[in-house]
C-alpha positions in Angstrom: -15.5 21.5 -25.4 -16.4 17.8 -25.4 -19.7 16.9 -23.7 -20.4 13.2 -24.5 -22.5 10.6 -22.7 -20.1 8.3 -20.8 -20.7 4.5 -21.3 -21.8 2.4 -18.3 -18.4 0.5 -18.2 -16.6 3.8 -17.5 -19.1 4.6 -14.7 -18.7 1.1 -13.3 -14.9 1.4 -13.4 -15.0 4.8 -11.5 -17.6 3.6 -8.9 -15.6 0.5 -8.2 -12.4 2.5 -7.9 -14.1 5.0 -5.6 -15.4 2.2 -3.4 -12.0 0.5 -3.0 -9.8 3.7 -2.9 -8.0 5.2 0.0 -5.8 8.2 0.3 -3.6 6.3 2.8 -0.3 6.0 0.9 0.7 3.1 3.2 -2.0 1.0 1.5 -0.5 1.6 -2.0 -1.4 -0.1 -4.3 -3.5 -2.4 -2.1 -7.2 -1.7 -1.8 -9.6 -1.3 1.0 -12.5 -3.8 1.3 -15.7 -2.8 -0.3 -17.8 -4.3 2.5 -16.5 -2.9 5.7 -17.3 -4.5 9.0 -20.8 -3.5 10.2 -22.1 -2.7 6.6 -24.5 -4.9 4.9 -23.9 -5.9 1.2 -27.3 -4.3 0.4 -26.2 -1.0 1.8 -23.0 -1.1 -0.3 -25.0 -1.9 -3.4 -27.4 1.0 -2.7 -24.4 3.4 -2.2 -22.8 2.2 -5.4 -26.0 2.6 -7.4 -26.5 6.1 -5.9 -22.9 7.1 -6.7 -23.1 5.8 -10.2 -26.4 7.6 -10.8 -24.9 10.9 -9.5 -22.0 10.5 -12.0 -24.3 9.7 -14.8 -26.7 12.5 -13.9 -24.0 15.1 -13.9 -22.6 13.7 -17.2 -26.0 13.9 -18.9 -26.6 17.4 -17.4 -23.4 18.5 -19.2 -24.4 16.8 -22.4 -27.9 18.4 -22.2 -26.4 21.8 -21.5 -23.9 21.6 -24.4 -26.6 20.5 -26.8 -29.4 22.8 -25.6 -31.8 19.9 -25.0 -32.9 17.7 -22.1 -31.3 14.3 -22.2 -32.2 12.3 -19.1 -29.5 9.9 -17.7 -30.4 6.2 -17.9 -31.1 4.4 -14.6 -27.9 3.2 -13.2 -27.2 -0.2 -11.6 -23.6 -0.9 -10.5 -21.8 -3.8 -12.2 -18.5 -4.2 -10.2 -15.3 -4.4 -12.3 -14.1 -7.9 -11.4 -10.4 -7.1 -11.8 -10.5 -4.8 -8.8 -11.9 -7.6 -6.5 -8.5 -9.3 -6.1 -5.8 -8.4 -3.6 -4.0 -5.8 -5.6 -4.6 -3.1 -8.2 -1.6 -2.7 -10.5 -0.1 0.4 -12.0 -1.7 -0.1 -15.5 -5.2 -0.4 -13.8 -4.5 2.8 -11.8 -3.4 4.6 -14.9 -6.7 3.5 -16.6 -8.7 4.7 -13.6 -7.0 8.1 -13.9 -7.6 8.4 -17.6 -11.3 7.5 -17.0 -11.5 10.0 -14.2 -10.1 12.7 -16.3 -12.4 11.9 -19.2 -15.5 11.9 -16.9 -14.5 15.3 -15.5 -13.8 16.7 -19.0 -17.2 15.6 -20.4 -19.3 16.3 -17.3 -18.1 19.8 -16.2 -20.0 22.0 -18.7 -23.1 22.9 -16.6 -23.6 25.2 -13.7 -24.2 22.5 -11.0 -20.9 20.6 -11.6 -18.6 22.4 -9.2 -20.8 21.9 -6.2 -22.0 18.4 -7.1 -21.4 15.2 -5.0 -20.0 13.6 -8.3 -17.3 16.2 -8.5 -16.4 15.7 -4.9 -16.2 12.0 -5.3 -14.0 12.3 -8.4 -11.8 14.8 -6.5 -11.4 12.2 -3.6 -10.5 9.5 -6.2 -7.9 12.0 -7.7 -6.3 12.3 -4.2 -6.3 8.5 -3.9 -4.6 8.1 -7.3 -2.1 10.8 -6.4 -1.2 8.8 -3.2 -0.9 5.6 -5.2 1.3 7.1 -7.9 3.3 9.4 -5.6 6.6 7.8 -6.8 5.5 7.0 -10.3 7.5 9.0 -12.9 5.9 11.8 -15.0 6.5 12.9 -18.5 5.5 15.5 -21.1 2.2 14.4 -22.6 2.6 13.0 -26.1 -1.0 14.2 -26.9 -1.4 17.5 -25.0 1.5 20.1 -25.4 2.5 21.6 -22.2 0.8 19.0 -20.0 2.8 16.8 -17.6 1.3 13.5 -16.9 2.1 10.1 -15.4 4.2 7.9 -17.6 2.0 5.4 -19.3 -1.2 7.5 -19.0 -1.3 8.0 -22.7 -1.6 4.2 -23.2 -5.0 4.2 -21.4 -8.3 4.9 -23.2 -11.0 7.5 -22.5 -13.9 5.2 -23.0 -12.8 2.0 -21.2 -14.8 -1.1 -21.7 -14.7 -4.6 -20.2 -14.0 -5.9 -23.7 -10.9 -3.7 -23.9 -9.8 -4.7 -20.4 -6.5 -3.6 -18.9 -3.0 -3.6 -20.2 -0.7 -6.1 -18.4 2.1 -4.6 -16.3 5.3 -5.7 -17.9 7.2 -7.6 -15.3 9.8 -10.4 -15.6 7.1 -12.9 -14.6 4.6 -11.5 -17.2 7.3 -11.6 -19.9 8.3 -15.2 -19.0 4.6 -16.2 -19.1 4.1 -14.6 -22.5 7.2 -16.4 -23.8 5.9 -19.7 -22.5 2.6 -19.2 -24.2 4.3 -18.2 -27.4 6.4 -21.4 -27.5 3.3 -23.6 -27.6 
């Protein structure tokens, strides 16, 4: 049983992903707009702060339960993950979102209130969105977890994502050509 406090960057990643996610496979891998028509930016920020606080509260409740102490969650203020504000979310980013989602679930589920929590429901909805996006993505036996089948490339993602770590680049012909051009200089 791992019950660890999740860093804010991971919560920011998940909140941003939840806000842009859709289970509509026809949008794959495009994103939905964060500010929908008729919603004010202030309302979106308030919802993001509330969602992030719920995730952190559940995470810290699990840590508190596992350590038999009371460890209050810090106050959460959403810091959007800028890489998701563009036109597309690529496969490597989706794999990182999935790794972070799995990690948040793993370290937050160790208390009685988890199953019925809004945080759990939001992560389940994100899981459905990820499954829609990766519907045709190949799967493989996990190199770290015997008997587990996971998306190809998931093992390259990290549990505790940070902005400093960033995202792996998708290896495409264009990316490879760009890397070769940079290397020649």
